[in-house]
Backbone as XML, in Angstrom:
<?xml version="1.0"?>
<chain id="A" units="angstrom">
  <residue number="1" name="MET">
    <atom name="N" x="128.652" y="57.609" z="21.449"/>
    <atom name="CA" x="129.174" y="58.902" z="21.849"/>
    <atom name="C" x="130.402" y="58.661" z="22.834"/>
  </residue>
  <residue number="2" name="VAL">
    <atom name="N" x="131.329" y="59.595" z="22.915"/>
    <atom name="CA" x="132.430" y="59.496" z="23.897"/>
    <atom name="C" x="131.989" y="59.988" z="25.114"/>
  </residue>
  <residue number="3" name="PHE">
    <atom name="N" x="132.806" y="59.765" z="26.214"/>
    <atom name="CA" x="132.507" y="60.118" z="27.637"/>
    <atom name="C" x="132.397" y="61.561" z="27.813"/>
  </residue>
  <residue number="4" name="GLY">
    <atom name="N" x="133.213" y="62.340" z="27.138"/>
    <atom name="CA" x="133.122" y="63.817" z="27.385"/>
    <atom name="C" x="131.813" y="64.333" z="26.886"/>
  </residue>
  <residue number="5" name="ASP">
    <atom name="N" x="131.186" y="63.894" z="25.753"/>
    <atom name="CA" x="129.900" y="64.202" z="25.233"/>
    <atom name="C" x="128.936" y="63.748" z="26.205"/>
  </residue>
  <residue number="6" name="ALA">
    <atom name="N" x="129.001" y="62.444" z="26.690"/>
    <atom name="CA" x="128.078" y="61.942" z="27.651"/>
    <atom name="C" x="128.013" y="62.785" z="28.929"/>
  </residue>
  <residue number="7" name="LEU">
    <atom name="N" x="129.206" y="63.169" z="29.383"/>
    <atom name="CA" x="129.175" y="64.019" z="30.672"/>
    <atom name="C" x="128.544" y="65.335" z="30.473"/>
  </residue>
  <residue number="8" name="GLU">
    <atom name="N" x="128.709" y="65.994" z="29.407"/>
    <atom name="CA" x="127.996" y="67.227" z="29.121"/>
    <atom name="C" x="126.498" y="67.017" z="29.216"/>
  </residue>
  <residue number="9" name="GLN">
    <atom name="N" x="126.076" y="65.942" z="28.589"/>
    <atom name="CA" x="124.512" y="65.627" z="28.607"/>
    <atom name="C" x="124.208" y="65.300" z="30.021"/>
  </residue>
  <residue number="10" name="MET">
    <atom name="N" x="124.995" y="64.596" z="30.812"/>
    <atom name="CA" x="124.543" y="64.272" z="32.335"/>
    <atom name="C" x="124.483" y="65.591" z="33.002"/>
  </residue>
  <residue number="11" name="LYS">
    <atom name="N" x="125.478" y="66.548" z="32.797"/>
    <atom name="CA" x="125.361" y="67.752" z="33.555"/>
    <atom name="C" x="124.212" y="68.554" z="33.244"/>
  </residue>
  <residue number="12" name="ALA">
    <atom name="N" x="123.600" y="68.406" z="32.011"/>
    <atom name="CA" x="122.322" y="69.026" z="31.529"/>
    <atom name="C" x="121.140" y="68.307" z="32.057"/>
  </residue>
  <residue number="13" name="GLY">
    <atom name="N" x="121.272" y="67.090" z="32.778"/>
    <atom name="CA" x="120.113" y="66.394" z="33.277"/>
    <atom name="C" x="119.830" y="65.186" z="32.474"/>
  </residue>
  <residue number="14" name="GLN">
    <atom name="N" x="120.601" y="64.743" z="31.596"/>
    <atom name="CA" x="120.194" y="63.414" z="30.776"/>
    <atom name="C" x="120.792" y="62.286" z="31.545"/>
  </residue>
  <residue number="15" name="LYS">
    <atom name="N" x="120.180" y="61.207" z="31.543"/>
    <atom name="CA" x="120.572" y="59.895" z="32.004"/>
    <atom name="C" x="121.308" y="59.159" z="30.840"/>
  </residue>
  <residue number="16" name="MET">
    <atom name="N" x="122.379" y="58.536" z="31.223"/>
    <atom name="CA" x="123.214" y="57.847" z="30.119"/>
    <atom name="C" x="123.486" y="56.457" z="30.558"/>
  </residue>
  <residue number="17" name="THR">
    <atom name="N" x="123.880" y="55.578" z="29.611"/>
    <atom name="CA" x="124.259" y="54.317" z="29.741"/>
    <atom name="C" x="125.235" y="53.918" z="28.737"/>
  </residue>
  <residue number="18" name="ARG">
    <atom name="N" x="125.815" y="52.734" z="28.783"/>
    <atom name="CA" x="126.713" y="52.288" z="27.694"/>
    <atom name="C" x="126.232" y="50.906" z="27.126"/>
  </residue>
  <residue number="19" name="ARG">
    <atom name="N" x="126.280" y="50.861" z="25.891"/>
    <atom name="CA" x="125.906" y="49.600" z="25.206"/>
    <atom name="C" x="126.753" y="48.425" z="25.589"/>
  </residue>
  <residue number="20" name="GLY">
    <atom name="N" x="128.035" y="48.692" z="25.889"/>
    <atom name="CA" x="128.837" y="47.613" z="26.223"/>
    <atom name="C" x="128.683" y="47.061" z="27.694"/>
  </residue>
  <residue number="21" name="TRP">
    <atom name="N" x="127.890" y="47.589" z="28.469"/>
    <atom name="CA" x="127.625" y="47.137" z="29.695"/>
    <atom name="C" x="126.717" y="45.996" z="29.767"/>
  </residue>
  <residue number="22" name="PRO">
    <atom name="N" x="126.915" y="44.922" z="30.507"/>
    <atom name="CA" x="126.016" y="43.730" z="30.507"/>
    <atom name="C" x="124.685" y="43.953" z="31.313"/>
  </residue>
  <residue number="23" name="PHE">
    <atom name="N" x="124.670" y="45.039" z="32.064"/>
    <atom name="CA" x="123.357" y="45.333" z="32.924"/>
    <atom name="C" x="122.907" y="46.506" z="32.565"/>
  </residue>
  <residue number="24" name="ASP">
    <atom name="N" x="121.677" y="46.878" z="33.024"/>
    <atom name="CA" x="120.887" y="48.133" z="32.804"/>
    <atom name="C" x="121.349" y="49.288" z="33.632"/>
  </residue>
  <residue number="25" name="ASP">
    <atom name="N" x="122.555" y="49.502" z="33.903"/>
    <atom name="CA" x="123.025" y="50.701" z="34.746"/>
    <atom name="C" x="122.850" y="51.903" z="33.993"/>
  </residue>
  <residue number="26" name="ILE">
    <atom name="N" x="122.433" y="53.009" z="34.810"/>
    <atom name="CA" x="122.079" y="54.265" z="34.413"/>
    <atom name="C" x="123.047" y="55.273" z="35.192"/>
  </residue>
  <residue number="27" name="VAL">
    <atom name="N" x="123.709" y="56.059" z="34.531"/>
    <atom name="CA" x="124.625" y="57.151" z="35.273"/>
    <atom name="C" x="123.990" y="58.556" z="34.988"/>
  </residue>
  <residue number="28" name="TYR">
    <atom name="N" x="123.949" y="59.326" z="35.923"/>
    <atom name="CA" x="123.511" y="60.659" z="35.860"/>
    <atom name="C" x="124.097" y="61.476" z="36.932"/>
  </residue>
  <residue number="29" name="ALA">
    <atom name="N" x="123.870" y="62.787" z="36.749"/>
    <atom name="CA" x="124.553" y="63.928" z="37.722"/>
    <atom name="C" x="123.478" y="64.150" z="38.746"/>
  </residue>
  <residue number="30" name="GLU">
    <atom name="N" x="123.940" y="64.203" z="39.910"/>
    <atom name="CA" x="123.153" y="64.818" z="41.052"/>
    <atom name="C" x="123.944" y="65.859" z="41.648"/>
  </residue>
  <residue number="31" name="TYR">
    <atom name="N" x="123.364" y="66.745" z="42.336"/>
    <atom name="CA" x="123.939" y="67.977" z="43.026"/>
    <atom name="C" x="123.741" y="68.084" z="44.426"/>
  </residue>
  <residue number="32" name="THR">
    <atom name="N" x="124.625" y="68.593" z="45.175"/>
    <atom name="CA" x="124.483" y="68.733" z="46.610"/>
    <atom name="C" x="123.404" y="69.583" z="46.953"/>
  </residue>
  <residue number="33" name="ALA">
    <atom name="N" x="122.994" y="69.582" z="48.159"/>
    <atom name="CA" x="121.803" y="70.425" z="48.618"/>
    <atom name="C" x="121.898" y="71.840" z="48.203"/>
  </residue>
  <residue number="34" name="ALA">
    <atom name="N" x="123.098" y="72.415" z="48.234"/>
    <atom name="CA" x="123.233" y="73.836" z="47.730"/>
    <atom name="C" x="123.338" y="73.984" z="46.168"/>
  </residue>
  <residue number="35" name="ALA">
    <atom name="N" x="123.203" y="72.896" z="45.546"/>
    <atom name="CA" x="123.331" y="72.886" z="43.978"/>
    <atom name="C" x="124.658" y="73.291" z="43.567"/>
  </residue>
  <residue number="36" name="LEU">
    <atom name="N" x="125.670" y="73.322" z="44.347"/>
    <atom name="CA" x="127.025" y="73.805" z="43.948"/>
    <atom name="C" x="127.915" y="72.717" z="43.584"/>
  </residue>
  <residue number="37" name="GLN">
    <atom name="N" x="127.883" y="71.570" z="44.016"/>
    <atom name="CA" x="128.879" y="70.403" z="43.737"/>
    <atom name="C" x="128.176" y="69.306" z="43.039"/>
  </residue>
  <residue number="38" name="PRO">
    <atom name="N" x="128.413" y="69.216" z="41.701"/>
    <atom name="CA" x="127.760" y="68.010" z="40.992"/>
    <atom name="C" x="128.653" y="66.759" z="41.253"/>
  </residue>
  <residue number="39" name="TYR">
    <atom name="N" x="127.972" y="65.700" z="41.140"/>
    <atom name="CA" x="128.630" y="64.360" z="41.279"/>
    <atom name="C" x="127.822" y="63.371" z="40.443"/>
  </residue>
  <residue number="40" name="LEU">
    <atom name="N" x="128.566" y="62.237" z="39.998"/>
    <atom name="CA" x="127.938" y="61.245" z="39.115"/>
    <atom name="C" x="127.475" y="60.236" z="40.056"/>
  </residue>
  <residue number="41" name="VAL">
    <atom name="N" x="126.261" y="59.519" z="39.751"/>
    <atom name="CA" x="125.746" y="58.321" z="40.460"/>
    <atom name="C" x="125.332" y="57.174" z="39.522"/>
  </residue>
  <residue number="42" name="VAL">
    <atom name="N" x="125.333" y="56.067" z="39.911"/>
    <atom name="CA" x="124.959" y="55.039" z="39.077"/>
    <atom name="C" x="123.704" y="54.280" z="39.722"/>
  </residue>
  <residue number="43" name="LYS">
    <atom name="N" x="122.783" y="53.970" z="38.991"/>
    <atom name="CA" x="121.591" y="53.151" z="39.460"/>
    <atom name="C" x="121.388" y="51.998" z="38.672"/>
  </residue>
  <residue number="44" name="ALA">
    <atom name="N" x="121.231" y="50.889" z="39.354"/>
    <atom name="CA" x="120.975" y="49.623" z="38.666"/>
    <atom name="C" x="119.779" y="49.176" z="39.025"/>
  </residue>
  <residue number="45" name="GLY">
    <atom name="N" x="118.736" y="49.000" z="38.148"/>
    <atom name="CA" x="117.336" y="48.452" z="38.422"/>
    <atom name="C" x="116.713" y="49.243" z="39.547"/>
  </residue>
  <residue number="46" name="GLU">
    <atom name="N" x="116.159" y="48.538" z="40.663"/>
    <atom name="CA" x="115.524" y="49.177" z="41.739"/>
    <atom name="C" x="116.363" y="49.520" z="42.849"/>
  </residue>
  <residue number="47" name="ARG">
    <atom name="N" x="117.664" y="49.267" z="42.750"/>
    <atom name="CA" x="118.586" y="49.514" z="43.841"/>
    <atom name="C" x="118.812" y="51.104" z="43.900"/>
  </residue>
  <residue number="48" name="GLU">
    <atom name="N" x="119.208" y="51.416" z="45.192"/>
    <atom name="CA" x="119.374" y="52.854" z="45.416"/>
    <atom name="C" x="120.703" y="53.395" z="44.747"/>
  </residue>
  <residue number="49" name="ALA">
    <atom name="N" x="120.591" y="54.476" z="44.157"/>
    <atom name="CA" x="121.840" y="55.021" z="43.436"/>
    <atom name="C" x="123.038" y="55.212" z="44.389"/>
  </residue>
  <residue number="50" name="ILE">
    <atom name="N" x="124.209" y="54.899" z="43.810"/>
    <atom name="CA" x="125.437" y="55.075" z="44.569"/>
    <atom name="C" x="126.420" y="55.884" z="43.764"/>
  </residue>
  <residue number="51" name="PRO">
    <atom name="N" x="127.332" y="56.575" z="44.284"/>
    <atom name="CA" x="128.402" y="57.312" z="43.650"/>
    <atom name="C" x="129.023" y="56.517" z="42.585"/>
  </residue>
  <residue number="52" name="TYR">
    <atom name="N" x="129.317" y="57.080" z="41.349"/>
    <atom name="CA" x="129.951" y="56.500" z="40.262"/>
    <atom name="C" x="131.302" y="56.945" z="40.101"/>
  </residue>
  <residue number="53" name="THR">
    <atom name="N" x="132.317" y="56.286" z="39.889"/>
    <atom name="CA" x="133.621" y="56.660" z="39.529"/>
    <atom name="C" x="133.952" y="56.040" z="38.137"/>
  </residue>
  <residue number="54" name="ALA">
    <atom name="N" x="134.038" y="56.710" z="37.184"/>
    <atom name="CA" x="134.403" y="56.207" z="35.792"/>
    <atom name="C" x="135.739" y="55.507" z="35.695"/>
  </residue>
  <residue number="55" name="THR">
    <atom name="N" x="135.686" y="54.325" z="35.139"/>
    <atom name="CA" x="136.993" y="53.557" z="34.965"/>
    <atom name="C" x="137.688" y="54.055" z="33.651"/>
  </residue>
  <residue number="56" name="ASP">
    <atom name="N" x="138.888" y="53.710" z="33.421"/>
    <atom name="CA" x="139.590" y="54.096" z="32.194"/>
    <atom name="C" x="138.810" y="53.533" z="31.020"/>
  </residue>
  <residue number="57" name="ILE">
    <atom name="N" x="138.191" y="52.290" z="31.198"/>
    <atom name="CA" x="137.508" y="51.741" z="30.069"/>
    <atom name="C" x="136.259" y="52.570" z="29.718"/>
  </residue>
  <residue number="58" name="ASP">
    <atom name="N" x="135.613" y="53.027" z="30.758"/>
    <atom name="CA" x="134.387" y="53.921" z="30.532"/>
    <atom name="C" x="134.882" y="55.234" z="29.916"/>
  </residue>
  <residue number="59" name="LEU">
    <atom name="N" x="136.010" y="55.752" z="30.345"/>
    <atom name="CA" x="136.561" y="57.074" z="29.780"/>
    <atom name="C" x="136.819" y="57.055" z="28.347"/>
  </residue>
  <residue number="60" name="PHE">
    <atom name="N" x="137.307" y="55.912" z="27.906"/>
    <atom name="CA" x="137.726" y="55.770" z="26.463"/>
    <atom name="C" x="136.652" y="55.163" z="25.671"/>
  </residue>
  <residue number="61" name="ALA">
    <atom name="N" x="135.700" y="54.656" z="26.193"/>
    <atom name="CA" x="134.484" y="53.999" z="25.442"/>
    <atom name="C" x="133.823" y="55.093" z="24.497"/>
  </residue>
  <residue number="62" name="ASP">
    <atom name="N" x="133.305" y="54.484" z="23.435"/>
    <atom name="CA" x="132.604" y="55.487" z="22.311"/>
    <atom name="C" x="131.180" y="54.911" z="22.315"/>
  </residue>
  <residue number="63" name="ASP">
    <atom name="N" x="130.782" y="54.173" z="23.165"/>
    <atom name="CA" x="129.299" y="53.627" z="23.093"/>
    <atom name="C" x="128.311" y="54.092" z="24.068"/>
  </residue>
  <residue number="64" name="TRP">
    <atom name="N" x="128.664" y="55.311" z="24.581"/>
    <atom name="CA" x="127.692" y="55.900" z="25.602"/>
    <atom name="C" x="126.399" y="56.359" z="24.717"/>
  </residue>
  <residue number="65" name="GLU">
    <atom name="N" x="125.270" y="56.115" z="25.422"/>
    <atom name="CA" x="124.026" y="56.654" z="24.764"/>
    <atom name="C" x="123.014" y="57.143" z="25.802"/>
  </residue>
  <residue number="66" name="ALA">
    <atom name="N" x="122.093" y="58.115" z="25.342"/>
    <atom name="CA" x="121.133" y="58.600" z="26.249"/>
    <atom name="C" x="119.992" y="57.512" z="26.579"/>
  </residue>
  <residue number="67" name="VAL">
    <atom name="N" x="119.511" y="57.534" z="27.741"/>
    <atom name="CA" x="118.361" y="56.654" z="28.201"/>
    <atom name="C" x="117.109" y="57.456" z="27.915"/>
  </residue>
  <residue number="68" name="GLN">
    <atom name="N" x="116.199" y="56.840" z="27.259"/>
    <atom name="CA" x="114.935" y="57.617" z="27.072"/>
    <atom name="C" x="114.006" y="57.405" z="28.148"/>
  </residue>
</chain>
């Protein structure tokens, strides 16, 4: 799936990854305390989630998939 479709799923609560990534990174949306401002985070393994900024490669990729 393309990034736009993946983003819509993340906004709806789905966690996503890319087949092209060499690691098991998971990207998903979180919301500010007032639930007004969504932002994307990436989580790798047991590490704490950090803010995620999509690269141009991620934006044009078509290998996004939902994490079960």
